[in-house]
N, C-alpha and C positions, 0 to 999 in steps of 0.2 A: 209100208204101203204109201204110195205117193198120194198127196192131197191136192196135187195141181189140177186146177179147173180147166176143162176143155172149153174152148171158145165156141159158143153156139152160133156159128156164122150164119145159119139159116134165119136166126132171129134178128139179125143186124141189118139195118136199112142200107141199101146200096150207097147212099150218099155218105153215110158214116164210114163205110168200108173204103170208099174212094178217098175220102179226106185222110183217114188214118194211114192208108198206104202211101199217099202222097207225102205226108209228114215223114214217114219212116224212110222213104227213098231220098229225101232232100239232101242228106250229107253226101250222097254219091252222085247227085245230079249235076252235070256240067251245065253252066249257064251261058247264054249268048254273051259275046264280048260287050255289047252295048248295055246289057243288064248289069254286068259286073262293074262297068264304069259308072253307071247310075248309082249302084250300091256304094261305091267309094264316095260319091258326092254326098249321099245321105249320111254316111258314117261321119265324114268330116263336119258336115253341117250340125249333126246332133252332138258330137264331141264339143264343138265350139259353143253350142247352146248350153251344154252342161257346165263347161268351164266358166263362161260368162255368168251363168246362173248362180255360181257359188258365192258371188258377192251380193246377190239380191236377197230380199227378205225371205221368200219361200226357201231359197237355197240355204240360207243361214239356219232356218228352223230345221230343215232336213239334216244338215250336218250335225247340229246339236243333238238331234234325236238319234242318229246313227252312233255318235260318240257315246251316248248313254247306254246303248244296248250291248256293247262288248261283242262277243261272238268269235268263232273260229276265223282266223285271218285268211279267208279264201279269195276275197276280191277287194278292189280299191274303191273307196268313196272318192269320186272325181273332185279335184280341186284341193283335197287334203292328203295328208300322209297316212290316213287311217285305212287299215285293212280290217274287214269284218266278214261275216258270213255272206254268202252269195245272195241270200234272201234279203238281208239288211242293206247290202250294197245296191241291189236292184231297186229297192224302195227309195233310198236316198237319191240315187242317180236319176231315177225317173222324175222325182220332184225337181231336181236341178235342171233336167231337160226341158221342163215346162215351167220354170220359175217365172218366165214372162211369155212373150209371144214370139220368140226367136225361132222356134222349131218348125219342122215341116208340117204339111197339112194336105188332106185329100178332100177337096170340096164336094165331090159327088158321092162320098161315103160318110161325110161328117165325122172324120177321125183325124187325129194328129198321131200318125203311126210311130214316128221315130222316138218320141219321149217314153213310150212304153216298151217297144220292141228292142231297140238298141241297148238300153240298160240291162234288160233281161239276158239277151244274148251275150253281152260283154261280161257280165258278172259270172256266168257259168263258163264262158270261154277262158276266163282267168282261172277259175277253179279247176278246170279240166286241162289246162295248158293247151288249149286248142289252137289251131293255126288260123292265120288271117283268112285263108280261103274258107275254112269252116265257118268263121264268123260271118262272112259275106253271104254264104249260102243260107245260113240260119236267118239272117236279116231278110233276105228276099222272100223266103218262105213266110216269115212273120207278117210282112206287108201283104202277101197274097191272102193269108187267112184273116187278117184284121179287117181289110176293106170288104172282103166277101161276106164276113159275118155281119157287118153293119148293113150291107145291102140285103142280106138274107132276112134280117129281122124287120126291115121296112124303113130304115133311115129316118126321114123327117116325120113320118107317121108314128114311128117308134118313139122318137123324141117328144112329139106332141103329147104322148100319153104319160110323159114324165120321166122316161128312161134316158140314160146318157149313152148315146152311140160311142162317144169318145172313150168311155170306160169299158163297155161291153166288147167293142171291137178290139181294143188294145189288150184286154185280158186274154182273149183267144189267140191273138197274134203273138203276144209274149210267150204264151204257153207252147205254141207251135215252134217258135224259135228256140226256146229252151230245150224242147224235146229233140230238136235237130242237133244241138250241141252235145247232148247226152247220148245221141245215136240210139234212140229208143226204137224198138221194133213196132210193127203195126198194132199189136195187141196193147203194148204199153202206151202207144200214142192214143188209143181209144180211152184208156184210163186217164191219161193226161187231160183229154177233152172233158172227161167226166168230172175230174177235180176242178178244172177251170170253170165248168158250167155251175158247179155248186158254189163257187166264189164270185160268179158274175153278178155285178151290182153296179149301181151308179144312177143318180138322179140328175135330171137336166136343170135343176135349180142352181147348178154350179155358177150360172151367170150372175147370181146375186152375191157372189164372194167378192168383197171389195178389195182385199189385199192379195188375192191370187194364191194364197197359201193352200186352202182346201182344193182349189182348182188344180194346182200342181199335183196334189195327191190323187185327185180323181182321174186326171188325164194320164199321168205318168207313173207316180209312185205306187199306187194301189195295183194297177194292171201289171206292172213289172214284177212286183213282189208276188202277186197271186199266180202269175204265169210260171215263175221260177219254182214256187212252192208246189204247184201241180205236177210239173215235170220231175222234180226231185222225188216226190212221193211215188210216182209211177216207176222211177228208176230203182227205187228201194223196195220193189215187190208189193207196193200197195195195190190191191185190186179194188174193183168197184163195179158200178153199173156198166154192163157190156155195151149198151148203146144209150148214152145220155141224151142224144139229140131227138130220138123218136121213141114212140111207144107211150104207154100209160104214164101220165104225169111227168113227161120228159121236158126238155128245154123248149122244143117247138110246140109242145102242148101248152106250156105256161106262157110263151110269148108268140103264139101263133096267130093272133088276131090280125097282125099286119105283115106276117112272114111269107116269104117265098123261098123255102129251104133249098131249092135247086140252084139258087144263085151262089150257094156256098161252094160248089165245086165247078161251076160253069167256067170253062176256059182254062182250068188248071194245067200248067205246063206249056200253055200257048200264049196266054196273056198275063204278063207280069205286072202286078199292081204297083210296084215301086216305080214303074215307068209313068204311071198316072198320078203320082204324088208330087205336089208342088214344093219347091224350096223357096222360101220367101226372099225376095230381093232386099227388103228392108226388115229390120228386127222389130216389127210392130204387128198389131193384131191383123189377122188375115182379111177381114172385111174392109180394112183400110188400104190394102195393097193397091187395088184398082183405082180408088180415088186419088191417091198421091201420085200414082203412075200418070193419070190423066192431067193432074196439075203440072207435073214435071214436063209433060209434052207441050202444054200450053205455054209454059215459061220459055221452053226452048224454041218453039215455033214463032211466038209473038213477042218475046222479050218482056213479058209481064213483070212488073215490079209491084211491091206492096202499095206504093203510092198510086198506082193505076186502078186499084181495086175499089169499086163501089160496093159490090156484094157478090157472094158466091153461092150457088145452089148445087148441092151434091145429091145425086139420086143413086141409091143402091137397093139391093133386095131388102124386103121388109124385116126378115130375121136379122140380117146383118145390121140394119139401122137400129134395131132395138138393142143389139149387143154392144155397139160402140158409141152410142149417143151420150155425150157429156159424161163419160166415165171418170172416176176419181184418178185412176192411174194414167199417167201421161202417155204411156206406150199403147194404150187401147182407147184413147179419146180422139175421135175423128176430127173434131173441130180444132183441137190443139195441134194435131199433126199436120193437117192441111195448112194451118196458119204458119207452122214451122217451115213447111216446104215452100210456101210463098215467100217467106222472109229470107231463107238461106239457099234455096234452090236444090237442096238434097237433105237427106236424113241419115244420120249415123247412129250407131248403137248408143254412143254417149249422149248425143243431143236428144234422142227419143226417150232416154231414161233420166234426164236431168230434171228432177221435180222442181228445181228453182225456176226453170223456164216457164212453168205454168203461171207464175206471177209476173213474168216479163211484160211490161206495159205495151210493148209493140205487138206481142202475141195476143194479149188480152183484147187489144183494140181490133185486131184482125178477126179474132174469133167471133166478136159481136156481129160481124157482117156475113157469117157463114151459116147457111140454112141447110138442114139435112132432111131428106124425105125418102120414104120407102116406096118401092115399086114392085108389085106382085109379079109382073112379067119377068123382071130381072131375076127373080128367085126361081124361075122355071128354065133358065138357060143352062147349058152344060159347061159354061165357064164362069168364073167370077168376073162380073162386069160392073162398070160405073160410068155414069154420065156426069161430067162437071161443066157447069156454065159459069163463066166469069163475066160479070157486067162491069164495064170500066167507067171511070168518071167522065170520059169523053164520048160516051154513048155507044161503045161497041159491045157486042154480045159474042164472046168467044166460047166455043163449045168443043169438047173432046169426049168421045165415047170409047173407053178402053174395053175391048172385047176379049183380049187374051193377055193378061198381065204377065210381065216378065217373071220367069221361074216356074210357070205352070207347064203342064204337059203339052199344051198348044204353043207355048213360047218358052222353051226351056233355056236355062242359063248354061253356057259352056263352062268347062273346068276353070278357066281364068276368072270368071265372075264368081263362081262358088268360092274359089280361093280368096278373092278380094273381100268377100263378105266375112269369111273366116278370119282373115287377118285383122279386120276391123274389131272383131270380138276378142281375139286372142292376144294381140300385141300389148295392150295395157296390162295384161295379167301374166303373160309368160315371157314377154320380152322378145326381141327379134330373133335371137338364136334358137330358142326352144320353139317358137312359133314356126319358124322355117323347118325345123327338124320334125315337128309333129305333122305338118302338112306333107312333107316328103314321105314320111312313113305311111301315112294313109294312102297316098297315091300308089304305094308299093305294097299295100297291106296283104294282097292275095299271095305274095311271095314270102310273107312272114311266117316262120315255123311255130312261133309261140307268141300269142298276143300280150303276154306279160311284158314284152319289150316296150310296150306303150307306156308302162307305168311311170318311168322317170319324167315323162313329158306331160303328165296330167296334173302335176302339183302346182298350186298357186301360192306364191309367197305370202306369208302372213296368215295362212289358214292352217 
């Protein structure tokens, strides 16, 4: 006698049904060409973040942890020759992806989608020998679910209550991407959501993490691991709550104080959230992108040199000001990076991560002239903005207001600039031949029959 449970569809909320069906249909859904191209951009950007992250402290801790776990050799730990379970690989690669502030970000949803979604999709794509097209479709789905989940729970109001949108959004996004790689049906997708919801966690006190190790876990490692775990359980006939999102003591019951659940499915299939996600022009903290953009504009327009500067006043949104003010890490310290931009006229991955530069007398002297202030109105804009005023020794007041920083949806970078950023991150670790090969393979990823062909290009010498 069969013990198979019948799905009580009448008891399932329409939003849950819509989302589960959307997840289940993702592997078969053709995407607009512009969305496919943007997905390639985010794949290359995230792979570059993971590879460069392998040499940073959070990446080193993640690699050591993965090495200690063993596991069935299903997926690659990026940067190393290690193969481990898809779950362990997703955790490690998620931490590598957010080992610093190189990865992509979505300002209006308060999430860093790539560091959670790409590692989850890639780990299972390796396990399943999925195609590059499957990988891109899973990624696009993950970005859709990640951003919408954060918007549905209330974004800033949710974070102000102590929760981390970066963790919650990424867990659901990673779970959806993983479900797509495994080609789960609508019922299994609902169970995936259920297991993802039970693992959903994260506190917004991550900002107090000095060395970025826990933050890398909170943003990337934990969501990727939990998302892969949820989808694998559902694929192995784990059953669960039929509708975890609604009903008695459900997800939106627990987190409903600031929630608008309808945002979870609004525009699905018409508005692709990967198109709204920013790729950072510089490998530094996102609240600093607009200020250094403004400084670069002032340098190019007025020929400003460090010797011209009497003082600098930077105005950004209040939350951003709290996040990047006088931080210990060079790559998220706004005063240090603005001084670096003034001194050198640009910022590279190497210069942003050179901790010795923090003690450079020229930078220290410039930093002492830089004031930072928060502005509530800038926090209500739909783009990341900054106002920079440079007061010169000869009495001039130079001002630039960056309203749409390069790399955002309002001012996206073309393929050539995405590639230039990736080369800056990859060349020191992969060398010119393998860097070129990896970039070329990503640009053709949707024609790749098996993503395992990426493996030889993801190893860093000495790891």
